[in-house]
FITORSE-427421 format. One record per residue (C-alpha): x, y, z; residue number from 1. Coordinates in nm, 2 decimals, padded with zeros to 4 digits, always signed. Layout:
BEGIN
x / y / z / nr
X / Y / Z / NUM
...
END
This chain:
BEGIN
x / y / z / nr
+01.26 / -00.54 / -01.37 / 1
+00.99 / -00.73 / -01.54 / 2
+00.62 / -00.68 / -01.31 / 3
+00.36 / -00.87 / -01.31 / 4
+00.03 / -00.81 / -01.16 / 5
-00.29 / -00.96 / -01.05 / 6
-00.60 / -00.95 / -00.82 / 7
-00.53 / -01.17 / -00.50 / 8
-00.78 / -01.45 / -00.40 / 9
-00.77 / -01.58 / +00.01 / 10
-00.47 / -01.77 / -00.06 / 11
-00.27 / -01.47 / -00.06 / 12
-00.40 / -01.43 / +00.23 / 13
-00.08 / -01.50 / +00.41 / 14
+00.18 / -01.40 / +00.20 / 15
-00.06 / -00.97 / +00.19 / 16
-00.02 / -01.00 / +00.58 / 17
+00.38 / -01.07 / +00.54 / 18
+00.48 / -00.77 / +00.30 / 19
+00.21 / -00.52 / +00.45 / 20
+00.39 / -00.54 / +00.73 / 21
+00.70 / -00.56 / +00.65 / 22
+00.68 / -00.31 / +00.41 / 23
+00.47 / -00.04 / +00.68 / 24
+00.76 / -00.17 / +00.97 / 25
+01.09 / -00.09 / +00.76 / 26
+01.26 / +00.16 / +00.90 / 27
+01.42 / +00.44 / +00.68 / 28
+01.69 / +00.67 / +00.76 / 29
+01.49 / +00.98 / +00.55 / 30
+01.32 / +01.19 / +00.74 / 31
+00.97 / +01.26 / +00.67 / 32
+00.89 / +00.93 / +00.53 / 33
+00.84 / +00.74 / +00.86 / 34
+00.64 / +00.85 / +01.15 / 35
+00.94 / +00.90 / +01.42 / 36
+00.62 / +00.79 / +01.66 / 37
+00.67 / +00.38 / +01.70 / 38
+00.36 / +00.36 / +01.52 / 39
+00.58 / +00.12 / +01.21 / 40
+00.75 / -00.06 / +01.41 / 41
+00.41 / -00.20 / +01.59 / 42
+00.24 / -00.19 / +01.29 / 43
+00.05 / -00.49 / +01.22 / 44
-00.27 / -00.65 / +00.94 / 45
-00.53 / -00.91 / +01.02 / 46
-00.62 / -01.13 / +00.78 / 47
-00.94 / -01.09 / +00.84 / 48
-00.89 / -00.71 / +00.79 / 49
-00.80 / -00.88 / +00.44 / 50
-01.04 / -01.07 / +00.43 / 51
-01.25 / -00.81 / +00.46 / 52
-01.15 / -00.58 / +00.21 / 53
-01.17 / -00.91 / -00.04 / 54
-01.54 / -01.03 / +00.02 / 55
-01.65 / -00.72 / +00.03 / 56
-01.77 / -00.58 / -00.37 / 57
-01.63 / -00.30 / -00.58 / 58
-01.30 / -00.38 / -00.37 / 59
-00.98 / -00.55 / -00.48 / 60
-00.61 / -00.60 / -00.37 / 61
-00.36 / -00.60 / -00.63 / 62
-00.05 / -00.80 / -00.61 / 63
+00.24 / -00.71 / -00.78 / 64
+00.52 / -00.98 / -00.91 / 65
+00.89 / -01.07 / -01.00 / 66
+01.08 / -01.29 / -01.15 / 67
+01.43 / -01.35 / -01.02 / 68
+01.61 / -01.63 / -01.20 / 69
+01.76 / -01.89 / -00.87 / 70
+02.06 / -02.13 / -00.96 / 71
+02.02 / -02.47 / -00.84 / 72
+02.34 / -02.64 / -00.68 / 73
+02.25 / -02.97 / -00.79 / 74
+02.22 / -02.98 / -01.15 / 75
+02.23 / -02.64 / -01.28 / 76
+01.97 / -02.55 / -01.36 / 77
+01.78 / -02.25 / -01.29 / 78
+01.44 / -02.14 / -01.13 / 79
+01.23 / -01.88 / -01.24 / 80
+01.07 / -01.74 / -00.90 / 81
+00.81 / -01.54 / -00.88 / 82
+00.86 / -01.30 / -00.60 / 83
+00.56 / -01.12 / -00.45 / 84
+00.66 / -00.74 / -00.45 / 85
+00.37 / -00.51 / -00.38 / 86
+00.03 / -00.45 / -00.29 / 87
-00.19 / -00.18 / -00.28 / 88
-00.62 / -00.23 / -00.21 / 89
-00.85 / -00.08 / -00.43 / 90
-01.18 / -00.02 / -00.40 / 91
-01.53 / +00.17 / -00.56 / 92
-01.62 / +00.40 / -00.30 / 93
-02.00 / +00.62 / -00.38 / 94
-01.99 / +00.94 / -00.60 / 95
-01.77 / +00.75 / -00.89 / 96
-01.50 / +00.82 / -00.67 / 97
-01.20 / +00.54 / -00.66 / 98
-01.03 / +00.44 / -00.36 / 99
-00.68 / +00.28 / -00.26 / 100
-00.54 / +00.22 / +00.02 / 101
-00.24 / -00.02 / +00.18 / 102
+00.00 / +00.02 / -00.08 / 103
+00.28 / -00.15 / +00.05 / 104
+00.65 / -00.25 / -00.11 / 105
+00.85 / -00.52 / -00.02 / 106
+01.15 / -00.33 / +00.19 / 107
+01.39 / -00.55 / -00.02 / 108
+01.25 / -00.36 / -00.38 / 109
+01.18 / -00.01 / -00.23 / 110
+01.36 / +00.34 / -00.36 / 111
+01.39 / +00.23 / -00.68 / 112
+01.08 / +00.33 / -00.81 / 113
+00.85 / +00.03 / -00.77 / 114
+00.59 / +00.19 / -00.52 / 115
+00.49 / +00.47 / -00.81 / 116
+00.47 / +00.22 / -01.08 / 117
+00.20 / +00.01 / -00.84 / 118
+00.00 / +00.32 / -00.69 / 119
+00.00 / +00.36 / -01.11 / 120
-00.14 / +00.04 / -01.14 / 121
-00.39 / +00.06 / -00.82 / 122
-00.49 / +00.43 / -01.06 / 123
-00.53 / +00.28 / -01.38 / 124
-00.68 / -00.02 / -01.22 / 125
-00.95 / +00.11 / -01.06 / 126
-01.02 / +00.38 / -01.43 / 127
-01.07 / +00.01 / -01.69 / 128
-01.24 / -00.12 / -01.47 / 129
-01.48 / +00.11 / -01.26 / 130
-01.50 / +00.39 / -01.45 / 131
-01.38 / +00.67 / -01.21 / 132
-01.32 / +00.99 / -01.18 / 133
-01.20 / +01.09 / -00.93 / 134
-00.96 / +00.87 / -00.70 / 135
-00.88 / +00.91 / -00.34 / 136
-00.63 / +00.80 / -00.01 / 137
-00.51 / +00.90 / +00.25 / 138
-00.17 / +00.91 / +00.52 / 139
-00.05 / +00.95 / +00.85 / 140
+00.01 / +01.34 / +00.88 / 141
+00.31 / +01.35 / +01.01 / 142
+00.43 / +01.17 / +00.73 / 143
+00.55 / +01.46 / +00.58 / 144
+00.79 / +01.34 / +00.27 / 145
+00.54 / +01.14 / +00.18 / 146
+00.21 / +01.31 / +00.17 / 147
+00.50 / +01.46 / -00.06 / 148
+00.52 / +01.19 / -00.21 / 149
+00.17 / +01.19 / -00.29 / 150
+00.18 / +01.51 / -00.41 / 151
+00.37 / +01.52 / -00.68 / 152
+00.19 / +01.22 / -00.83 / 153
-00.10 / +01.51 / -00.84 / 154
-00.27 / +01.42 / -00.52 / 155
-00.44 / +01.76 / -00.41 / 156
-00.52 / +01.78 / -00.02 / 157
-00.84 / +01.81 / +00.05 / 158
-00.82 / +01.99 / +00.37 / 159
-01.05 / +01.67 / +00.55 / 160
-00.89 / +01.45 / +00.87 / 161
-00.93 / +01.12 / +01.00 / 162
-00.85 / +01.12 / +01.38 / 163
-00.60 / +00.87 / +01.41 / 164
-00.71 / +00.52 / +01.56 / 165
-00.54 / +00.56 / +01.93 / 166
-00.69 / +00.23 / +01.98 / 167
-00.55 / +00.04 / +01.78 / 168
-00.24 / +00.08 / +01.97 / 169
-00.30 / +00.13 / +02.35 / 170
-00.08 / +00.23 / +02.62 / 171
+00.10 / +00.43 / +02.33 / 172
+00.20 / +00.79 / +02.35 / 173
+00.08 / +00.99 / +02.03 / 174
+00.07 / +01.34 / +01.97 / 175
-00.21 / +01.56 / +01.98 / 176
-00.36 / +01.59 / +01.65 / 177
-00.27 / +01.28 / +01.47 / 178
-00.47 / +01.23 / +01.24 / 179
-00.49 / +01.08 / +00.87 / 180
-00.46 / +01.31 / +00.63 / 181
-00.69 / +01.30 / +00.30 / 182
-00.62 / +01.35 / -00.09 / 183
-00.81 / +01.37 / -00.40 / 184
-00.69 / +01.35 / -00.75 / 185
-00.87 / +01.40 / -01.07 / 186
-00.83 / +01.15 / -01.34 / 187
END
């Protein structure tokens, strides 16, 4: 699959919102990939939250497109249509650390290595653009397979955790100790 990477602009916000929500809400039958708490079913991100990421200095949303060939019925011409298939948020933090967030792959394209490619592009972007020496990210504590996936990509759990923002999901019963687990990776 041929991929094209670029940075997002304000014009991409609604398309990003749709992609991120569909990726985070996608169901996966493999144990430990989703949270099984109902969080993925109700995940939302606002256009304002995405605009905030885009407006901060040293912060970007990276887009990943692929091209699909479509044949029209009218005159059998082939049209190359670009489709947004992935995204990742990147930012530069104090201490020369690159922060990765909102890694999302279209459910249609998930499971074929695209997530790894998107993650690697985010890492390379942070190194190339900001010269970072370390990368960081976090994930939900109950997503055990995702935590293992990040470990296979060279990330190490730091032992730091951040409480889950329960105010974002009012009325949902959550287990005690639910948190976001911090990971780091040297470059």
